[in-house]
Chimera marker file (.cmm) of the C-alpha trace (Angstrom):
<marker_set name="trace">
<marker id="1" x="-21.763" y="-19.490" z="-22.125" r="1" g="1" b="0" radius="0.5"/>
<marker id="2" x="-21.186" y="-15.938" z="-20.924" r="1" g="1" b="0" radius="0.5"/>
<marker id="3" x="-22.600" y="-13.348" z="-23.283" r="1" g="1" b="0" radius="0.5"/>
<marker id="4" x="-25.017" y="-15.767" z="-24.933" r="1" g="1" b="0" radius="0.5"/>
<marker id="5" x="-28.531" y="-14.445" z="-25.333" r="1" g="1" b="0" radius="0.5"/>
<marker id="6" x="-31.572" y="-15.746" z="-23.401" r="1" g="1" b="0" radius="0.5"/>
<marker id="7" x="-33.582" y="-16.877" z="-26.399" r="1" g="1" b="0" radius="0.5"/>
<marker id="8" x="-32.595" y="-18.379" z="-29.734" r="1" g="1" b="0" radius="0.5"/>
<marker id="9" x="-35.116" y="-19.056" z="-32.453" r="1" g="1" b="0" radius="0.5"/>
<marker id="10" x="-35.598" y="-19.738" z="-36.121" r="1" g="1" b="0" radius="0.5"/>
<marker id="11" x="-37.882" y="-17.949" z="-38.603" r="1" g="1" b="0" radius="0.5"/>
<marker id="12" x="-39.260" y="-20.572" z="-40.970" r="1" g="1" b="0" radius="0.5"/>
<marker id="13" x="-40.478" y="-17.874" z="-43.360" r="1" g="1" b="0" radius="0.5"/>
<marker id="14" x="-36.940" y="-16.990" z="-44.476" r="1" g="1" b="0" radius="0.5"/>
<marker id="15" x="-34.671" y="-19.497" z="-42.681" r="1" g="1" b="0" radius="0.5"/>
<marker id="16" x="-33.160" y="-16.853" z="-40.398" r="1" g="1" b="0" radius="0.5"/>
<marker id="17" x="-31.933" y="-17.527" z="-36.874" r="1" g="1" b="0" radius="0.5"/>
<marker id="18" x="-32.511" y="-14.878" z="-34.208" r="1" g="1" b="0" radius="0.5"/>
<marker id="19" x="-31.225" y="-14.098" z="-30.712" r="1" g="1" b="0" radius="0.5"/>
<marker id="20" x="-33.072" y="-12.136" z="-28.019" r="1" g="1" b="0" radius="0.5"/>
<marker id="21" x="-31.874" y="-11.096" z="-24.591" r="1" g="1" b="0" radius="0.5"/>
<marker id="22" x="-34.573" y="-10.085" z="-22.124" r="1" g="1" b="0" radius="0.5"/>
<marker id="23" x="-33.869" y="-7.142" z="-19.841" r="1" g="1" b="0" radius="0.5"/>
<marker id="24" x="-35.715" y="-5.405" z="-17.036" r="1" g="1" b="0" radius="0.5"/>
<marker id="25" x="-36.645" y="-1.754" z="-17.469" r="1" g="1" b="0" radius="0.5"/>
<marker id="26" x="-33.253" y="-0.658" z="-16.091" r="1" g="1" b="0" radius="0.5"/>
<marker id="27" x="-31.242" y="-3.600" z="-17.420" r="1" g="1" b="0" radius="0.5"/>
<marker id="28" x="-28.137" y="-2.982" z="-19.507" r="1" g="1" b="0" radius="0.5"/>
<marker id="29" x="-26.042" y="-5.380" z="-21.582" r="1" g="1" b="0" radius="0.5"/>
<marker id="30" x="-22.826" y="-6.681" z="-20.061" r="1" g="1" b="0" radius="0.5"/>
<marker id="31" x="-19.463" y="-6.342" z="-21.807" r="1" g="1" b="0" radius="0.5"/>
<marker id="32" x="-19.572" y="-9.979" z="-22.971" r="1" g="1" b="0" radius="0.5"/>
<marker id="33" x="-23.040" y="-9.436" z="-24.450" r="1" g="1" b="0" radius="0.5"/>
<marker id="34" x="-21.813" y="-6.352" z="-26.286" r="1" g="1" b="0" radius="0.5"/>
<marker id="35" x="-18.966" y="-8.373" z="-27.799" r="1" g="1" b="0" radius="0.5"/>
<marker id="36" x="-21.471" y="-11.030" z="-28.930" r="1" g="1" b="0" radius="0.5"/>
<marker id="37" x="-23.681" y="-8.253" z="-30.345" r="1" g="1" b="0" radius="0.5"/>
<marker id="38" x="-20.761" y="-6.946" z="-32.443" r="1" g="1" b="0" radius="0.5"/>
<marker id="39" x="-20.107" y="-10.427" z="-33.825" r="1" g="1" b="0" radius="0.5"/>
<marker id="40" x="-23.795" y="-10.939" z="-34.697" r="1" g="1" b="0" radius="0.5"/>
<marker id="41" x="-24.117" y="-7.468" z="-36.231" r="1" g="1" b="0" radius="0.5"/>
<marker id="42" x="-21.066" y="-7.996" z="-38.425" r="1" g="1" b="0" radius="0.5"/>
<marker id="43" x="-22.804" y="-11.090" z="-39.824" r="1" g="1" b="0" radius="0.5"/>
<marker id="44" x="-26.216" y="-9.405" z="-40.196" r="1" g="1" b="0" radius="0.5"/>
<marker id="45" x="-27.891" y="-11.792" z="-37.742" r="1" g="1" b="0" radius="0.5"/>
<marker id="46" x="-31.253" y="-10.790" z="-36.261" r="1" g="1" b="0" radius="0.5"/>
<marker id="47" x="-30.796" y="-9.975" z="-32.572" r="1" g="1" b="0" radius="0.5"/>
<marker id="48" x="-31.608" y="-7.457" z="-29.905" r="1" g="1" b="0" radius="0.5"/>
<marker id="49" x="-32.486" y="-6.536" z="-26.361" r="1" g="1" b="0" radius="0.5"/>
<marker id="50" x="-36.142" y="-6.891" z="-25.423" r="1" g="1" b="0" radius="0.5"/>
<marker id="51" x="-37.510" y="-4.818" z="-22.563" r="1" g="1" b="0" radius="0.5"/>
<marker id="52" x="-41.032" y="-6.120" z="-23.259" r="1" g="1" b="0" radius="0.5"/>
<marker id="53" x="-42.860" y="-8.839" z="-25.132" r="1" g="1" b="0" radius="0.5"/>
<marker id="54" x="-43.650" y="-6.256" z="-27.818" r="1" g="1" b="0" radius="0.5"/>
<marker id="55" x="-39.920" y="-5.557" z="-28.255" r="1" g="1" b="0" radius="0.5"/>
<marker id="56" x="-39.222" y="-9.273" z="-28.737" r="1" g="1" b="0" radius="0.5"/>
<marker id="57" x="-41.998" y="-9.610" z="-31.316" r="1" g="1" b="0" radius="0.5"/>
<marker id="58" x="-40.768" y="-6.527" z="-33.180" r="1" g="1" b="0" radius="0.5"/>
<marker id="59" x="-37.179" y="-7.835" z="-33.298" r="1" g="1" b="0" radius="0.5"/>
<marker id="60" x="-38.330" y="-11.124" z="-34.813" r="1" g="1" b="0" radius="0.5"/>
<marker id="61" x="-41.055" y="-9.860" z="-37.153" r="1" g="1" b="0" radius="0.5"/>
<marker id="62" x="-39.056" y="-6.930" z="-38.542" r="1" g="1" b="0" radius="0.5"/>
<marker id="63" x="-35.732" y="-8.761" z="-38.601" r="1" g="1" b="0" radius="0.5"/>
<marker id="64" x="-34.004" y="-6.082" z="-36.568" r="1" g="1" b="0" radius="0.5"/>
<marker id="65" x="-30.254" y="-6.272" z="-36.106" r="1" g="1" b="0" radius="0.5"/>
<marker id="66" x="-28.922" y="-4.941" z="-32.810" r="1" g="1" b="0" radius="0.5"/>
<marker id="67" x="-32.179" y="-3.513" z="-31.473" r="1" g="1" b="0" radius="0.5"/>
<marker id="68" x="-31.630" y="-1.906" z="-28.066" r="1" g="1" b="0" radius="0.5"/>
<marker id="69" x="-27.852" y="-1.756" z="-28.225" r="1" g="1" b="0" radius="0.5"/>
<link id1="1" id2="2" r="1" g="1" b="0" radius="0.2"/>
<link id1="2" id2="3" r="1" g="1" b="0" radius="0.2"/>
<link id1="3" id2="4" r="1" g="1" b="0" radius="0.2"/>
<link id1="4" id2="5" r="1" g="1" b="0" radius="0.2"/>
<link id1="5" id2="6" r="1" g="1" b="0" radius="0.2"/>
<link id1="6" id2="7" r="1" g="1" b="0" radius="0.2"/>
<link id1="7" id2="8" r="1" g="1" b="0" radius="0.2"/>
<link id1="8" id2="9" r="1" g="1" b="0" radius="0.2"/>
<link id1="9" id2="10" r="1" g="1" b="0" radius="0.2"/>
<link id1="10" id2="11" r="1" g="1" b="0" radius="0.2"/>
<link id1="11" id2="12" r="1" g="1" b="0" radius="0.2"/>
<link id1="12" id2="13" r="1" g="1" b="0" radius="0.2"/>
<link id1="13" id2="14" r="1" g="1" b="0" radius="0.2"/>
<link id1="14" id2="15" r="1" g="1" b="0" radius="0.2"/>
<link id1="15" id2="16" r="1" g="1" b="0" radius="0.2"/>
<link id1="16" id2="17" r="1" g="1" b="0" radius="0.2"/>
<link id1="17" id2="18" r="1" g="1" b="0" radius="0.2"/>
<link id1="18" id2="19" r="1" g="1" b="0" radius="0.2"/>
<link id1="19" id2="20" r="1" g="1" b="0" radius="0.2"/>
<link id1="20" id2="21" r="1" g="1" b="0" radius="0.2"/>
<link id1="21" id2="22" r="1" g="1" b="0" radius="0.2"/>
<link id1="22" id2="23" r="1" g="1" b="0" radius="0.2"/>
<link id1="23" id2="24" r="1" g="1" b="0" radius="0.2"/>
<link id1="24" id2="25" r="1" g="1" b="0" radius="0.2"/>
<link id1="25" id2="26" r="1" g="1" b="0" radius="0.2"/>
<link id1="26" id2="27" r="1" g="1" b="0" radius="0.2"/>
<link id1="27" id2="28" r="1" g="1" b="0" radius="0.2"/>
<link id1="28" id2="29" r="1" g="1" b="0" radius="0.2"/>
<link id1="29" id2="30" r="1" g="1" b="0" radius="0.2"/>
<link id1="30" id2="31" r="1" g="1" b="0" radius="0.2"/>
<link id1="31" id2="32" r="1" g="1" b="0" radius="0.2"/>
<link id1="32" id2="33" r="1" g="1" b="0" radius="0.2"/>
<link id1="33" id2="34" r="1" g="1" b="0" radius="0.2"/>
<link id1="34" id2="35" r="1" g="1" b="0" radius="0.2"/>
<link id1="35" id2="36" r="1" g="1" b="0" radius="0.2"/>
<link id1="36" id2="37" r="1" g="1" b="0" radius="0.2"/>
<link id1="37" id2="38" r="1" g="1" b="0" radius="0.2"/>
<link id1="38" id2="39" r="1" g="1" b="0" radius="0.2"/>
<link id1="39" id2="40" r="1" g="1" b="0" radius="0.2"/>
<link id1="40" id2="41" r="1" g="1" b="0" radius="0.2"/>
<link id1="41" id2="42" r="1" g="1" b="0" radius="0.2"/>
<link id1="42" id2="43" r="1" g="1" b="0" radius="0.2"/>
<link id1="43" id2="44" r="1" g="1" b="0" radius="0.2"/>
<link id1="44" id2="45" r="1" g="1" b="0" radius="0.2"/>
<link id1="45" id2="46" r="1" g="1" b="0" radius="0.2"/>
<link id1="46" id2="47" r="1" g="1" b="0" radius="0.2"/>
<link id1="47" id2="48" r="1" g="1" b="0" radius="0.2"/>
<link id1="48" id2="49" r="1" g="1" b="0" radius="0.2"/>
<link id1="49" id2="50" r="1" g="1" b="0" radius="0.2"/>
<link id1="50" id2="51" r="1" g="1" b="0" radius="0.2"/>
<link id1="51" id2="52" r="1" g="1" b="0" radius="0.2"/>
<link id1="52" id2="53" r="1" g="1" b="0" radius="0.2"/>
<link id1="53" id2="54" r="1" g="1" b="0" radius="0.2"/>
<link id1="54" id2="55" r="1" g="1" b="0" radius="0.2"/>
<link id1="55" id2="56" r="1" g="1" b="0" radius="0.2"/>
<link id1="56" id2="57" r="1" g="1" b="0" radius="0.2"/>
<link id1="57" id2="58" r="1" g="1" b="0" radius="0.2"/>
<link id1="58" id2="59" r="1" g="1" b="0" radius="0.2"/>
<link id1="59" id2="60" r="1" g="1" b="0" radius="0.2"/>
<link id1="60" id2="61" r="1" g="1" b="0" radius="0.2"/>
<link id1="61" id2="62" r="1" g="1" b="0" radius="0.2"/>
<link id1="62" id2="63" r="1" g="1" b="0" radius="0.2"/>
<link id1="63" id2="64" r="1" g="1" b="0" radius="0.2"/>
<link id1="64" id2="65" r="1" g="1" b="0" radius="0.2"/>
<link id1="65" id2="66" r="1" g="1" b="0" radius="0.2"/>
<link id1="66" id2="67" r="1" g="1" b="0" radius="0.2"/>
<link id1="67" id2="68" r="1" g="1" b="0" radius="0.2"/>
<link id1="68" id2="69" r="1" g="1" b="0" radius="0.2"/>
</marker_set>
């Protein structure tokens, strides 16, 4: 659905779900993605915008909430 992130995963180490949206260097989140971000952040769900593979790994490994927003 609109606003849903590109990647959804699960961290077995602590049973946490995570959401990652991949963006190009100049990419920006759309309004529907920002609304989804607010919902996830209010529930302390790991999620963020990844502009590189390193960003995606950092979001997951560090359990970042709202990275890149």
